[in-house]
N, CA, C and O atoms as a printed pandas DataFrame, in Angstrom:
     atom_number atom_name residue_name chain_id  residue_number  x_coord  y_coord  z_coord
0              1         N          MET        A               1   43.912   -1.618   -5.184
1              2        CA          MET        A               1   42.788   -2.121   -4.408
2              3         C          MET        A               1   41.674   -1.083   -4.323
3              4         O          MET        A               1   40.496   -1.438   -4.320
4              5         N          LEU        A               2   42.038    0.192   -4.254
5              6        CA          LEU        A               2   41.031    1.241   -4.143
6              7         C          LEU        A               2   40.153    1.305   -5.379
7              8         O          LEU        A               2   38.970    1.634   -5.287
8              9         N          LYS        A               3   40.722    0.992   -6.538
9             10        CA          LYS        A               3   39.930    1.032   -7.761
10            11         C          LYS        A               3   38.837   -0.029   -7.758
11            12         O          LYS        A               3   37.784    0.170   -8.363
12            13         N          ILE        A               4   39.067   -1.130   -7.098
13            14        CA          ILE        A               4   38.059   -2.197   -7.027
14            15         C          ILE        A               4   37.109   -1.962   -5.862
15            16         O          ILE        A               4   35.910   -2.215   -5.984
16            17         N          ALA        A               5   37.621   -1.486   -4.742
17            18        CA          ALA        A               5   36.807   -1.331   -3.537
18            19         C          ALA        A               5   35.773   -0.227   -3.682
19            20         O          ALA        A               5   34.655   -0.362   -3.184
20            21         N          LYS        A               6   36.126    0.868   -4.356
21            22        CA          LYS        A               6   35.204    2.000   -4.463
22            23         C          LYS        A               6   33.917    1.637   -5.210
23            24         O          LYS        A               6   32.834    1.944   -4.710
24            25         N          PRO        A               7   33.987    0.997   -6.387
25            26        CA          PRO        A               7   32.728    0.597   -7.032
26            27         C          PRO        A               7   31.956   -0.460   -6.243
27            28         O          PRO        A               7   30.725   -0.487   -6.256
28            29         N          LEU        A               8   32.694   -1.325   -5.561
29            30        CA          LEU        A               8   32.029   -2.355   -4.765
30            31         C          LEU        A               8   31.262   -1.726   -3.603
31            32         O          LEU        A               8   30.129   -2.118   -3.326
32            33         N          ILE        A               9   31.863   -0.765   -2.930
33            34        CA          ILE        A               9   31.181   -0.058   -1.836
34            35         C          ILE        A               9   29.964    0.689   -2.372
35            36         O          ILE        A               9   28.918    0.723   -1.724
36            37         N          ALA        A              10   30.099    1.285   -3.550
37            38        CA          ALA        A              10   28.976    2.019   -4.142
38            39         C          ALA        A              10   27.813    1.083   -4.444
39            40         O          ALA        A              10   26.659    1.415   -4.175
40            41         N          VAL        A              11   28.114   -0.078   -4.998
41            42        CA          VAL        A              11   27.053   -1.043   -5.317
42            43         C          VAL        A              11   26.399   -1.547   -4.037
43            44         O          VAL        A              11   25.180   -1.712   -3.990
44            45         N          VAL        A              12   27.189   -1.792   -3.009
45            46        CA          VAL        A              12   26.625   -2.248   -1.736
46            47         C          VAL        A              12   25.725   -1.166   -1.130
47            48         O          VAL        A              12   24.671   -1.483   -0.578
48            49         N          MET        A              13   26.123    0.091   -1.226
49            50        CA          MET        A              13   25.291    1.178   -0.705
50            51         C          MET        A              13   23.968    1.280   -1.456
51            52         O          MET        A              13   22.919    1.473   -0.843
52            53         N          VAL        A              14   24.014    1.150   -2.787
53            54        CA          VAL        A              14   22.781    1.210   -3.580
54            55         C          VAL        A              14   21.885    0.029   -3.239
55            56         O          VAL        A              14   20.675    0.193   -3.078
56            57         N          LEU        A              15   22.464   -1.153   -3.129
57            58        CA          LEU        A              15   21.657   -2.329   -2.777
58            59         C          LEU        A              15   21.076   -2.214   -1.373
59            60         O          LEU        A              15   19.954   -2.659   -1.129
60            61         N          THR        A              16   21.828   -1.623   -0.450
61            62        CA          THR        A              16   21.304   -1.403    0.896
62            63         C          THR        A              16   20.129   -0.435    0.863
63            64         O          THR        A              16   19.126   -0.645    1.546
64            65         N          GLY        A              17   20.253    0.618    0.076
65            66        CA          GLY        A              17   19.149    1.567   -0.061
66            67         C          GLY        A              17   17.924    0.928   -0.674
67            68         O          GLY        A              17   16.802    1.204   -0.250
68            69         N          LEU        A              18   18.124    0.074   -1.669
69            70        CA          LEU        A              18   16.986   -0.627   -2.272
70            71         C          LEU        A              18   16.343   -1.583   -1.278
71            72         O          LEU        A              18   15.119   -1.703   -1.234
72            73         N          TYR        A              19   17.160   -2.263   -0.479
73            74        CA          TYR        A              19   16.627   -3.145    0.556
74            75         C          TYR        A              19   15.784   -2.345    1.551
75            76         O          TYR        A              19   14.681   -2.753    1.913
76            77         N          LEU        A              20   16.317   -1.199    1.987
77            78        CA          LEU        A              20   15.575   -0.368    2.936
78            79         C          LEU        A              20   14.264    0.138    2.342
79            80         O          LEU        A              20   13.263    0.251    3.049
80            81         N          ALA        A              21   14.267    0.440    1.047
81            82        CA          ALA        A              21   13.048    0.933    0.402
82            83         C          ALA        A              21   12.012   -0.180    0.248
83            84         O          ALA        A              21   10.823    0.034    0.486
84            85         N          VAL        A              22   12.466   -1.360   -0.149
85            86        CA          VAL        A              22   11.529   -2.462   -0.404
86            87         C          VAL        A              22   10.979   -3.034    0.901
87            88         O          VAL        A              22    9.789   -3.331    0.998
88            89         N          PHE        A              23   11.834   -3.186    1.892
89            90        CA          PHE        A              23   11.423   -3.809    3.147
90            91         C          PHE        A              23   11.260   -2.785    4.267
91            92         O          PHE        A              23   11.593   -3.063    5.419
92            93         N          GLY        A              24   10.758   -1.621    3.935
93            94        CA          GLY        A              24   10.546   -0.566    4.929
94            95         C          GLY        A              24    9.546   -0.937    6.000
95            96         O          GLY        A              24    9.604   -0.412    7.112
96            97         N          ASN        A              25    8.633   -1.833    5.684
97            98        CA          ASN        A              25    7.644   -2.256    6.680
98            99         C          ASN        A              25    8.268   -3.073    7.799
99           100         O          ASN        A              25    7.683   -3.199    8.875
100          101         N          SER        A              26    9.448   -3.628    7.560
101          102        CA          SER        A              26   10.082   -4.428    8.611
102          103         C          SER        A              26   11.001   -3.589    9.503
103          104         O          SER        A              26   11.049   -3.831   10.709
104          105         N          TRP        A              27   11.720   -2.626    8.962
105          106        CA          TRP        A              27   12.639   -1.843    9.787
106          107         C          TRP        A              27   12.059   -0.500   10.216
107          108         O          TRP        A              27   12.516    0.073   11.205
108          109         N          GLY        A              28   11.072    0.013    9.503
109          110        CA          GLY        A              28   10.493    1.309    9.820
110          111         C          GLY        A              28    9.857    1.396   11.203
111          112         O          GLY        A              28   10.182    2.306   11.965
112          113         N          PRO        A              29    8.964    0.478   11.547
113          114        CA          PRO        A              29    8.351    0.560   12.878
114          115         C          PRO        A              29    9.364    0.449   14.016
115          116         O          PRO        A              29    9.190    1.078   15.059
116          117         N          ILE        A              30   10.408   -0.336   13.828
117          118        CA          ILE        A              30   11.441   -0.456   14.863
118          119         C          ILE        A              30   12.157    0.882   15.044
119          120         O          ILE        A              30   12.412    1.313   16.168
120          121         N          ALA        A              31   12.475    1.524   13.939
121          122        CA          ALA        A              31   13.148    2.823   14.012
122          123         C          ALA        A              31   12.254    3.867   14.677
123          124         O          ALA        A              31   12.722    4.668   15.487
124          125         N          PHE        A              32   10.970    3.854   14.334
125          126        CA          PHE        A              32   10.053    4.825   14.941
126          127         C          PHE        A              32    9.862    4.561   16.429
127          128         O          PHE        A              32    9.716    5.506   17.204
128          129         N          GLU        A              33    9.860    3.280   16.850
129          130        CA          GLU        A              33    9.754    2.959   18.273
130          131         C          GLU        A              33   10.963    3.471   19.045
131          132         O          GLU        A              33   10.824    4.014   20.141
132          133         N          LEU        A              34   12.148    3.296   18.472
133          134        CA          LEU        A              34   13.358    3.751   19.156
134          135         C          LEU        A              34   13.409    5.267   19.281
135          136         O          LEU        A              34   13.923    5.794   20.268
136          137         N          LEU        A              35   12.884    5.961   18.297
137          138        CA          LEU        A              35   12.935    7.418   18.304
138          139         C          LEU        A              35   11.801    8.055   19.098
139          140         O          LEU        A              35   11.884    9.231   19.454
140          141         N          ALA        A              36   10.756    7.305   19.378
141          142        CA          ALA        A              36    9.583    7.880   20.038
142          143         C          ALA        A              36    9.854    8.304   21.474
143          144         O          ALA        A              36    9.159    9.177   21.995
144          145         N          GLY        A              37   10.823    7.721   22.110
145          146        CA          GLY        A              37   11.066    8.011   23.513
146          147         C          GLY        A              37   11.809    9.305   23.788
147          148         O          GLY        A              37   11.735    9.819   24.904
148          149         N          SER        A              38   12.514    9.845   22.822
149          150        CA          SER        A              38   13.325   11.025   23.081
150          151         C          SER        A              38   12.724   12.269   22.436
151          152         O          SER        A              38   11.910   12.186   21.516
152          153         N          GLU        A              39   13.146   13.418   22.942
153          154        CA          GLU        A              39   12.634   14.678   22.416
154          155         C          GLU        A              39   13.184   14.955   21.015
155          156         O          GLU        A              39   12.455   15.424   20.140
156          157         N          ILE        A              40   14.461   14.666   20.807
157          158        CA          ILE        A              40   15.045   14.876   19.489
158          159         C          ILE        A              40   14.546   13.817   18.497
159          160         O          ILE        A              40   14.622   14.005   17.282
160          161         N          GLY        A              41   14.043   12.723   19.025
161          162        CA          GLY        A              41   13.504   11.668   18.165
162          163         C          GLY        A              41   12.332   12.133   17.322
163          164         O          GLY        A              41   12.123   11.636   16.215
164          165         N          ALA        A              42   11.569   13.081   17.839
165          166        CA          ALA        A              42   10.443   13.620   17.066
166          167         C          ALA        A              42   10.941   14.306   15.799
167          168         O          ALA        A              42   10.287   14.241   14.758
168          169         N          TRP        A              43   12.094   14.961   15.881
169          170        CA          TRP        A              43   12.663   15.603   14.686
170          171         C          TRP        A              43   13.314   14.569   13.772
171          172         O          TRP        A              43   13.226   14.675   12.548
172          173         N          LEU        A              44   13.961   13.577   14.362
173          174        CA          LEU        A              44   14.617   12.553   13.547
174          175         C          LEU        A              44   13.609   11.670   12.819
175          176         O          LEU        A              44   13.912   11.126   11.757
176          177         N          GLU        A              45   12.410   11.524   13.385
177          178        CA          GLU        A              45   11.376   10.730   12.721
178          179         C          GLU        A              45   11.013   11.303   11.356
179          180         O          GLU        A              45   10.545   10.574   10.481
180          181         N          LEU        A              46   11.224   12.593   11.171
181          182        CA          LEU        A              46   10.924   13.208    9.885
182          183         C          LEU        A              46   11.904   12.781    8.797
183          184         O          LEU        A              46   11.577   12.835    7.612
184          185         N          THR        A              47   13.096   12.358    9.190
185          186        CA          THR        A              47   14.118   11.980    8.212
186          187         C          THR        A              47   14.164   10.486    7.922
187          188         O          THR        A              47   14.775   10.076    6.935
188          189         N          VAL        A              48   13.538    9.667    8.750
189          190        CA          VAL        A              48   13.592    8.213    8.574
190          191         C          VAL        A              48   13.088    7.767    7.199
191          192         O          VAL        A              48   13.719    6.896    6.600
192          193         N          PRO        A              49   11.990    8.310    6.664
193          194        CA          PRO        A              49   11.542    7.849    5.339
194          195         C          PRO        A              49   12.527    8.154    4.211
195          196         O          PRO        A              49   12.466    7.531    3.151
196          197         N          PHE        A              50   13.429    9.105    4.432
197          198        CA          PHE        A              50   14.387    9.461    3.390
198          199         C          PHE        A              50   15.696    8.676    3.478
199          200         O          PHE        A              50   16.578    8.855    2.638
200          201         N          LEU        A              51   15.830    7.826    4.466
201          202        CA          LEU        A              51   17.058    7.062    4.656
202          203         C          LEU        A              51   17.424    6.191    3.448
203          204         O          LEU        A              51   18.594    6.165    3.068
204          205         N          PRO        A              52   16.473    5.476    2.829
205          206        CA          PRO        A              52   16.852    4.700    1.634
206          207         C          PRO        A              52   17.387    5.574    0.506
207          208         O          PRO        A              52   18.305    5.174   -0.210
208          209         N          MET        A              53   16.818    6.761    0.349
209          210        CA          MET        A              53   17.287    7.650   -0.717
210          211         C          MET        A              53   18.694    8.165   -0.445
211          212         O          MET        A              53   19.450    8.419   -1.382
212          213         N          VAL        A              54   19.051    8.320    0.816
213          214        CA          VAL        A              54   20.400    8.761    1.165
214          215         C          VAL        A              54   21.411    7.702    0.732
215          216         O          VAL        A              54   22.430    8.024    0.121
216          217         N          PHE        A              55   21.125    6.431    1.053
217          218        CA          PHE        A              55   22.030    5.358    0.651
218          219         C          PHE        A              55   22.136    5.246   -0.863
219          220         O          PHE        A              55   23.234    5.097   -1.398
220          221         N          ILE        A              56   21.015    5.317   -1.550
221          222        CA          ILE        A              56   21.031    5.208   -3.009
222          223         C          ILE        A              56   21.764    6.389   -3.626
223          224         O          ILE        A              56   22.572    6.208   -4.537
224          225         N          GLY        A              57   21.494    7.588   -3.144
225          226        CA          GLY        A              57   22.148    8.778   -3.691
226          227         C          GLY        A              57   23.649    8.796   -3.448
227          228         O          GLY        A              57   24.421    9.099   -4.358
228          229         N          LEU        A              58   24.072    8.473   -2.224
229          230        CA          LEU        A              58   25.506    8.451   -1.935
230          231         C          LEU        A              58   26.218    7.344   -2.698
231          232         O          LEU        A              58   27.340    7.532   -3.169
232          233         N          GLY        A              59   25.571    6.191   -2.819
233          234        CA          GLY        A              59   26.173    5.105   -3.592
234          235         C          GLY        A              59   26.300    5.456   -5.057
235          236         O          GLY        A              59   27.317    5.151   -5.680
236          237         N          ALA        A              60   25.290    6.089   -5.615
237          238        CA          ALA        A              60   25.350    6.502   -7.020
238          239         C          ALA        A              60   26.410    7.575   -7.233
239          240         O          ALA        A              60   27.132    7.544   -8.229
240          241         N          ALA        A              61   26.505    8.517   -6.310
241          242        CA          ALA        A              61   27.519    9.565   -6.434
242          243         C          ALA        A              61   28.923    8.985   -6.306
243          244         O          ALA        A              61   29.838    9.407   -7.014
244          245         N          LEU        A              62   29.093    8.045   -5.428
245          246        CA          LEU        A              62   30.394    7.394   -5.272
246          247         C          LEU        A              62   30.752    6.575   -6.502
247          248         O          LEU        A              62   31.914    6.520   -6.906
248          249         N          PHE        A              63   29.759    5.945   -7.088
249          250        CA          PHE        A              63   30.002    5.097   -8.264
250          251         C          PHE        A              63   30.448    5.912   -9.477
251          252         O          PHE        A              63   31.314    5.476  -10.234
252          253         N          VAL        A              64   29.866    7.078   -9.661
253          254        CA          VAL        A              64   30.190    7.874  -10.862
254          255         C          VAL        A              64   31.345    8.855  -10.646
255          256         O          VAL        A              64   31.857    9.437  -11.602
256          257         N          SER        A              65   31.751    9.036   -9.389
257          258        CA          SER        A              65   32.851    9.979   -9.134
258          259         C          SER        A              65   34.174    9.372   -9.596
259          260         O          SER        A              65   34.354    8.154   -9.612
260          261         N          ARG        A              66   35.082   10.252   -9.966
261          262        CA          ARG        A              66   36.393    9.812  -10.408
262          263         C          ARG        A              66   37.442   10.260   -9.408
263          264         O          ARG        A              66   37.442   11.399   -8.942
264          265         N          HIS        A              67   38.323    9.346   -9.095
265          266        CA          HIS        A              67   39.427    9.676   -8.191
266          267         C          HIS        A              67   40.621   10.096   -9.035
267          268         O          HIS        A              67   41.171    9.299   -9.794
268          269         N          GLN        A              68   41.018   11.366   -8.893
269          270        CA          GLN        A              68   42.110   11.878   -9.734
270          271         C          GLN        A              68   43.389   12.027   -8.947
271          272         O          GLN        A              68   44.408   12.445   -9.497
C-alpha cells in the first residue's frame, strides 16, 4: 500500500501547490487578514507567498525519492 500511497500523496501535494499558485487571489487576502492581528503575523506574512512553492517542492521531492 505504501508504494501506491506515496506517489499519490506527492501528486496531491503538487496539485495543491499549483492550486494555491493559480488561485492566490482567493486565499491570499484571507491569510493576510488572519495574520495582520498578531505580532508574529508580520513575520509570517513574509512567508505566505512562498507557500505554493513549499507544496510543489515537497511533493516533487517525495515523488522522486526512493524508499529503500
